[in-house]
N, C-alpha and C positions, 0 to 999 in steps of 0.2 A: 504493500500500500504506500502511496505517496505521502510524505510527511505533510502535516497541515500547513506548515510555514512555506512549503513549496507550491501550494495551491493558490492561484490568484483569486481575488474576490470576484464575485459575479458582477457582470455589467448590465445584463438584460434579463427580462422576465416575460414570458408569454403566459398571460392569465386567461385560461379557457373558462370563462364565466359560466358557460352553458354549452351543451351540445345541441340545443334546440335551434332550428334554422328553417326558414321557409323554402330555401333552395335545396336542391338534391344533387349538386354537382357530382358527376361520376368519378372525379379524380380527387375528391375531398380528402384532406389529410387527417381528419378525425378517424378514430378506430372503427372497425366494423361493428363492434358491440358498443353502442353509444350509451353514455351515462344518462340515466333518467332524471327528470326534474326534481324528484323527491330526494335524490342523493346530493344535490348541489349545496355547496357551502353557503351559509347565510351571510348577510351583510356584515355583521360584526366580525365574523371570522375573516372575511376577505379584507376588511380594514386592518385587522391585526397583521395579516400576511403582508399587505403592502407596507405597513410601518416597519416590519421586520426586514423586508427586502431592502428598503432604503437604508436601514441601519447596517445591513450586511455589505453595502456598497453598490447595490443596483442603481443605475442612473435612469434607465428608461423601461417603461412597462407597456407591453402590447395588450390592449384589452380586446380579447378575441372570443371565439366560440367554436362551432356554431355561429349564431348571430347574437353578439353581446347586447344588442338593443332590445332584445325580448326581456331582459332583466329590468324589472320596474325600478331597481335602485341604481341603474347604470350612471346617472348623473351624479348621484351622491358618492358613489365609489370613485368617479373621476375627480370630483372635488377633493376627496380625501387624498388621492394620489398627489394632487397639486399641493396640498397642505404639507405633505411630508417630503416634498422636493423631487418627486418623480416626473419625468417627461412622459406624457401620455400619448399613445398612438392608438386610435380606434380602428380596428380591422373589421370592416363591415361589408355586407352585401348591399346595403342601402335600402333593401326592402324591409318595410316596417319602421323605418326611421322617418317619423312625421316632423312637421315644422316645429311643433311645440317642444318635442324632445330635442330636436337639433338645437334650438335656441337655449334650452336648458344645459346642454352639453357645452355650448360656447360660454355660457354664464359660469359653468363649473371649471373653466379654464382648460378645456381640452386643447392639446398642443398640435395635433396632427390627425388627419383622416386618411386611411388607406382603403381604397374602394376597388372591389373586384369587377372586372369586365370579362364576360365569357366569349365575346366575339365583337366584331365591328358591324355586323349585320343583325338587325333586331330579331328576325325569325330564328336564325341559328343560335343567337345568344340565349333566347328564351328556351329553346329546346334543350340546350346544354344544361342550363340552370334548372330545367324542369319546372318553370314558373312563367306563365304568360304575363307580359307587361314588365318584367324585371329590367329589361334594357332601357326602356323609357324612364323608369324610376331612378335608375342609376345616374342617368344624365342630369336629372333634376337635383339629385343630391350633390353631384359634382358642382353644379352651378351655385348652390347654396354655400358650399365650402369655400369656393373661390371668392364669392361675394362677401363672406364673413372674414376674409383675410387669412384663413387657415391654410397651411401647406397641404397639398393634395398629392397622394401617390396613387397611381393606377396599377393594379395587379392584373397581368394577362397570362393565363396558363395556356401553353400551346399543346395541341394534339391534332389528330387527323382532321377533325371537323373545322378547325379554324386556322391551321398553319399556313394556308395560302394567303391569309390576310394578316400575317404577323406585322408586316410593315404598316398596313392600314391601322392596326390597333395602336401603334406608336403615334402615328399622325393624329388619331382620334384623341389620344391622351393630351397631345399638345393643344388641340382645338378646345378641349375641356378645361384648359388652364392648369394642368398638372405640372408640378415641379420635378416629379420623378415618375418613371414608369419601370416596373419590373416585368421583364419578359422571361417567364420561367417555363421551360419545357416540363411536361408531366413527369413526376417521379412515381415509379411503379412499385408502391407498397400500399397496404390498406385498400381503400376503394379503387385507387389507380391500378393496383395489381389485379383486382377482381375484374376490372374493365379493360385490361391491357390490350386485348385483341381488338376492342372497339375503338381504342384511343391511339394506337401506335401508328405514326406516319411512316412513310418510306424514307430511306436514307436520302434519296434525291430531294424529296419535299423538305426534309430537315436542312439539308445543305443550302438550298435556295433561301429558306427562311433565315437561317443564321447569317448568310451573306447580306441579306437585305437589312436586317436589324443592325449589323455592324456598320453598314454604310450610313444608316441613319444616325448612328452614334457619332460619327464624324461630322455629318452634315449639320446636326443640331447641337453640337458642342457649345456649351454656354447658354443654351435655350432650355434644355431639359436634361436631367440625369437619366441615362438609360442603363439600368442594371440588367445584364443578360446572363441568365442561368442556362448554360448549354445543356443539350440533351445527353443524359448518361449513356444510353444504349449505343450511341454513336461516337463516344469519346475515347481518347487514348488513356487518360488518367482520371481517377475519381475526384470528386470535390471533397474538400475538408468539411465533412458534414458537421454543422453547428460550430464551425471553426475548431473542431476537435471535441471529442466527447467530454462534457462537463468541464470545459475550459472557460467559457464566457457567459453562457446563458442556461436557463432552465425553464421548464414548463410546469404549470400547476393545472391539473385537470379539474373539471367542475366539482368532483367529490373530494378534492384536496390531495390526491396523489401527486408527488413531485417527480418529474421525469427529466432525464438528461436531454431527451428529444421527444418530439410528438409521437413517434412511432415506436418508442422503446418498449412498450408493453407487448410487442410482437415477439420479443426475445424471451424464451422460457427460462425460468430459474432465477431471474433477477428479483431482488427484494426492494420494493419501493416504499419509502417512508411517506407519511401523510402529515400535512400541516395541522391536522386535528390533534396530533400527539407530539409533534416535534416542531422546533422553531426552524425558520428558513436557514439560519446559519448552521444549526446542527445537521440539517439535511445536506446542505451544500458541501460541507467538509467531511461528513461521516457516513452518508448513505451508502450501503453496499452497492446499489445500482450505479451510483455516480462513480464509485471507485473501481468498478468492474473493468472499464476500458479507458481509464484515465492514463495519460502519458503514453509510454511505448513498451513497457515491460510485458504487457499481455500479448504482444504481437507474435505471430508465427512468421516463418519465411514465406515469401520473399520480403515482406514488410520489415522484419526486424533488422535486416542489414541494408535496407534501401536508403539511399540518400534523400528520398522524399518523405521519410517516415514522420518528420516533424513539419511537413508542408501539408500533406493531405491526411495524415494520421490513419492511413490504411483505408480511407474512404468511409462509406456508410456501413455501420454494423447491421442495421436492419436490412439493407439491401444484400449484404453478404449472406445473412441468414436466409432471406427469401430465395436467393439464386443458387446457394451452395449447400444450405442446410446447417451451416456452422457460422455463428456470428463472429468467431475469432479469425475466420479466413480473410484473406485479401479480398476486398471488394472486386468482383470479377469484371467490373468496368475497366479496371487497370490492365494495361497491355502486358504487365508482368505476371498476371494471374494465369495459371495453367488452364483456366476455364474461360479466358477472355474471348476466344474465337467463337464459343458457343453463344455469346451474347448477341453478336451480329446475326447469327442464324435465327435466334429467337425473335429478334426485331423484324427480320425479313419475313418470317412465317406469319407473325401477327399482322404486319402491314399488308400482307397479301390475302388476308382472310375476308376482306370486303366489309361493308357497313354492317354493324350489328346493333341490336338494341342495348341501351345502357342499363346497368343495374344502378338505379338512382339511390343515393344516400338518403335514407329516411330513418326516423326514430324507431319505426316498427319493422325495419328491414331485417331479414335474417342473414347472417354471414354464410 
């Protein structure tokens, strides 16, 4: 185990206030077994958690879900975060955020809004979201945000249904007044893995989209920040998931479980501590789940002797598990993995399957 003094303080926190959401996006990062409303932390507990997070060193908190605006206390929780010095980012679908609540959030000193867009065309966007009228609603929320002077980030998740309009989604973000747009290709675990055959674009489609977005990054430098999360299944090296396991940020689920990443519960055998019983600092430094893959000592070859081991930290543990059956293996997205060649084959097979119906993410859906 890494000595406590060698572990840096956490910088960020993702607060999953609820798993309830009006949308059903088939690539949703929430777990397949969604936590029910009855299990959610109450207002007083969330306030304590935010206070403890600030004391532990956290600088910014992402208020997320599901859809965080279904919580009747979202404005009060936002105000508390501001009171204890946390920068607040509301990650929202926009659906269900009415004008009265929006104004209350502004009054509560919300710092930033991060709004998801499913496509640049209304019909396709609403089909992906599983909600008629979502596209129009999102544009209205974007207008309110810019009008109020709040920074706006647009999230755009790329997959087969919208990848041909990747560049158009960036342009739409600019038209909406966003200061930042995150173009993120679907990550295939959780709901994304369930729907992989319906979501996977071809290599050719991916390469065209990547080139288009990179060209726009240069064209609009100084106008908008374009964060481009490249597609795993067509990459040479994996991403440093979460900037390395339990190095900078953590997630708190609606019921209070604290996770090193949002998909960590897919890994069997990990022990997750809960904020109902432990403080944020106790969990950050001492949780068995957090220390399971911290640093580099847990690594197998080829990661252990690789000169990139403290750059990408072996890639994603959840993806390694999903694709190799062992979370300690090298993420097979890496070209140094003995299973890397199989990933291209998987992508090609899925991309060739043709259009399929989505398994929409719903509270009552069965895994």
